[in-house]
N, C-alpha and C positions, 0 to 999 in steps of 0.2 A: 504493500500500500504506500501511496505517496505521502510524504510528511505534511504537505499543505494542500488545501483545496485550490488556492490561486497563488501563482507567482506573478507579481506585478512588476514589470520592467519599466522603471522610470518613476520618479517621485514628484513630477510636476503636478499640475492641477488635475488632469485626467486620472493619472495613476493614484493620487492621494484620495480623490473623491471615491473612485471605485473601491479602493482598499478599505476606506471607512465604511462604505455601505455593505460590503461583503462581510467585514468583521462584525458589524452590528447585526447582520443576519445570522451570526453564529458560525461563519466560515473561518477556517484557519488560513491566514494570509502572510506571505513573505513579500516585502518590497525591496527591490534592489535598484541601485543607481550607480552609474560609472563615475559620477562626480563625487567629490568629498563632502557634499552637502545635499540636503533635500531642497525641494521647491522648484527644481528645473529652472526655466527662464524667468520665473517671477522671484527668484532668489534675491533677497536684500541683505546687505551686510552693513553693520554700524561702523561709521567712520566719523570721528570727532562729534559723536552724539547724533549723527544724521543717518537715517536709513537710506543707504545708497542702492539704487536699482541697478544691479551689476550687469544685467543683460538687457538694458534699455528700459525706458519708462513704461510702467504698467499702471494704467488708471482704470479702476473698475467702474463699469457702467452697464446698466441693464434695465430693461422694461419687464423682465421676467420675475414676478414676485416670488415664485418657488425658489429660484436661484438666489435671490437677495436674502430670503429668510434662511436659506441653507448656509451661506457664507457667514451670516450673522450669528450662527451657532459657534463659530470659531474665532471671530474677531469683531471688535467695535470699529465701525468705519467713521472717518471724519467727513466733513462736508466739502472736501476739495472739489472744485469745478474746473474742468479743463478749458482754459482760455489762452491758447498759444498766441504768440506774436510772430509775424513774418518780418524778416529783415532783408530788404533788397538794397544792397550797396548803401546801407545806413538809413534808408527810408523805412519807417516802421508802419506796419499795417495790422489791423485786427483779423484774427482768424476765429471762427469760420468767417467766410465772406458775408459781410452784413453791411448795414448802413454806415457804420464807422469806416469800413473798408472803402465803400463807394464814394463817401465824402472825401476821404483822403486822396483817392485816385483821381476823381473827376470834379470834385467841388459840388456835387449834387447834394441836395438837402432833403428832398422828399422821396418816398418809395417810388412814386410815379416817374420822377426824373431818372432814378436809377434803372428802373425797368426799361424805360425808353432808350437809355444809353446802351444797355446790354443788347436789346433787340436791334438797334441800329448797327452795332458792330457785327452781330450775327448775320444780318442781311448783307453787309459789305463783304463778309467772308464767303458768302454764297453757300452756306451749309444748310441742307434740308434734312438729310438722313446721315447722322454722324457715323463714319466708318472706322474711326480709330480714336485714341484718347485725345489727341490734339483737337480734332473736330468736335468731340463731345465737350471738352472743356470750353472751347470758344462759344459753343451754342449755349452753355450754362452761364458763363460769366463775361463773355466778350473777349476781344483780342488783347486789350491792354492788361487786364488782370492775368490772362493766360500767359502773356510774355513775361511779366514781372514776377508773378507769384506762383505759377504752376509749372511752367516749362523746365526751368533750370533745376528746381527741386526734384521734380519727377524723374528727369533724365539721370540725375545723380543717384536717386533711389533705386532705379531699375537698370541703369547701365545701358539703356536703349533709347533711341529717339522716340518722342511721344507719338510720332506718326506711325511707328511700328508696334505700339502697345495697344491692346484691346480696349475698347471704349468702356467696358463694364467696370474697369478698375476705378474709374472716377465718377460713376453714375451716382454713388451715394454721397458725393461731395456736398456738404451743407452749404446752401446759398439762401440767405434770408434777407427779406426787405424789412427787417426790424433792427433795432439796436440791441441785439442779443449776442453776447460773446460766449455763451455756453456751447462749446463745440459739440458735445454729444447729445444734448437735449434729451437725456434719458431720465426716466422717473427716479431711478436710484443711481447714485454715483458717489465715489469717494475713494479714500486710501485707507487700508487697515491700520489702525493705531498700533505702533510697535513693529510694523513692516510685514511683508508677505511671508517671510520665512517663519515668523512666529505663528502666523495663521495656519500654514501647512503643517508645522510641527504639532499643532493642536489637532489637526485632522488625523494625524498619524499616531496619536497617543495610544499606547497599549498594543501597537502593531510592530512586529519585528521588522527592522530596517537594516539592510547591509549596504554600506557605501563603498565606493571604489571598486565595484564589481561590474565588469563588462560582460553582459549577457552573450554577445556574439562571439566572444573569445572562449567562453566556458559553457557553450550552449547545451551540449549533450548532458553534462553533469547537472546543470541547473534545471534543464527540462524535466529530468527524472524526479525532481523534488516535488512537483505539483501535478494535480490532475489537469489543470488548465493554466494557460499563460495569457496575461493581458500585456500586450507589447505596445509601448508608446514611442518607440524609436522610429527611425526612418524606414519606410517599407522597402525601399530599394536596397538599403544596407542589409536588411534581414535576408534578402535573397542574393546577397553578395554581388549586387549590381549586374546580374547575369543578363538582363535585357538592356543594359546601359543605365547610366546614372540619370535620375531626375534632376532638373535644374532648380537651384534655390538662389536667393540673394542672401548674402551674409552681411554682418555689421561688425565693425571694429570700433572699440571704445578707447578713448584716451581720457582717463580720469585723473583729476588733480585736486589737491586740497589748497585752498587759497586763504591767506591770513587776512581776511576781510569779511565783514558780515553780509555783504551783498554784491554779487557780480553783475546780474542782469535784471533783477527785480521781477522775474517770472520763472515758473518752473520750466517752460519750454519756449525756446526761440528758434524758429526755422530760418535757415539761410537759403533764400530762394534763387540767388544768382548762381550761374554755372561756375563762376571763377572761384568762389569759396569752396575749399575741398570737402568740408564737412557738411552734412545735411542739417544738423541742428545741434544746439547746446542745451543740455538739461542741467538745471541747478536744483539739486535734489531736495534741499531744505524747504523749498516752497511748496512741495507736496504736503508738508505738515506745518505750513504757515511760519516757517523759520524758527520753530520752538521745539524744545525737547518734550518728553512725556510729562514732565512736571510743569510745563508752561513757561520755562525760562528761555529767553532769547539766546541763540547760539552765536558765539563770537566769530566762528569761521564758517566757510562755505565749501562745498564740494561740487565741482562741475564735471560733466562728461561730454566730450565732443564725439559725435557719431559719424562714422565714415561707412558708406555703403560700398559693397564690393561683390563681385561675382563669386559664388561659392565654388570651392574645390575640395576634394576629399581631405579631411583633417580640420577643415574650418567648421564653425558652428552653423548649421543651416537654420535660417530665420524665416524667410518668406518663400513659400512655394511660388514658382513662376507658372501661374495657372493659364498658360496659353494653350492653343489647340494641340501643338506637338506634345507638350508635357502631359496634357490631359489624356491624350491617347495612350501614351506610355504608362501613365498611372493605371488606366483601366486594364492594361495587360498584367501589371503587377497585382492589381486587385483580383483578377481571375486566378492567379497563382495563390493569393492569400485565401481565397474562398475554398481552396482545396486542402489547406492546412488544417489538420484535425487538432482540436483543443487549443487553438490560438485565436485570441481576439485582438484585432488591430484597432487602435483608437488614438485620438488626439491629432494634433496638428501635423506631426510627422508620419504617424501611422496611417492617416487618411489623406495625406498630401493636400491639406486644405488650410487656408488661412482662417483661423478661428479667433474671434474675440474671446476674452476670458470667460464671460458668462455663457457663451455657446459651448466652450469646452466642458464646463461644469454641467450644463444641461445634457450634453451628449453622454457624459459619463453616468449621470443619474439615469438616463434612459436605458443605457446598456446594462446598468446594474438591475433595473427593474426587469428587463428581459431575461437576464441570467438568474436572478435570485427569486423572482416571482413576487 
């Protein structure tokens, strides 16, 4: 008999949620992770009293009440609202695109004037049915905003011309004819007090966790430990890339501690020109209003510059490149996965899908319901 009912590979949100649900249902669970810490890409580490998002900014937002109640079992969330700023060669604009943005760009004052300006620029561009990201963006916000605030940032992010990227990437772009700087406009949003690592540690309380264990290097031995495996790593890596590697975008971070209380006055500033090599700078303390858990002002600050790059084996895969070619290759891997007995593929890498955090949690809860009844 196997020692465990489930072996969960990966201690990120999908793995932690599934492990919690299975354990609460009376199953014996082992969680492993190749990193030296739990929490996957939502891992936060404390530097100078600041919870630093080591693998990029994670701002929790959802309209799903079940998910919000679920995470509330493991953390208290603050009221952080994501209101990033765009920096184009020193010109600062509000994000998401709203009346503050339109006023700064064109001097318009009323929503009617802003709508007319966008429509005028769309007509001039001759776009009726957008065929790519560039045309989709111009049809949503006009040529001026596309050129200053979308084009350079997006091409740095994806490493491809906007004219070669699919339009759906930007279809959810928030465009508002109101003075509303709330990027997500979600019913529930915030940052867990004490950081995401603490939240995930609470999810995994009472569950056996082994860190620094690489499933793919010890597969035969580990597979024998459990009746079923929940695998949240990259699906193409699981099959040793035998159909060829899926494409991802990766991100490199340069993090530094500054001996000053305030660097940029906002959690996120996007650098939208093509010439600045980084895509954005995160100032982590502003996710928690510049204070420690006792409410004291923090004398130092920590910033991270983010550089987007093409993924290669050995890099951390962040964003699946969900174009037609990769979608087709994923379906071929999916067909192989469906033939694997006793293996559940889940999460962003296991399903080759860009998931927001709430969608990852909802997916794990759904899979737990199917599995555990």
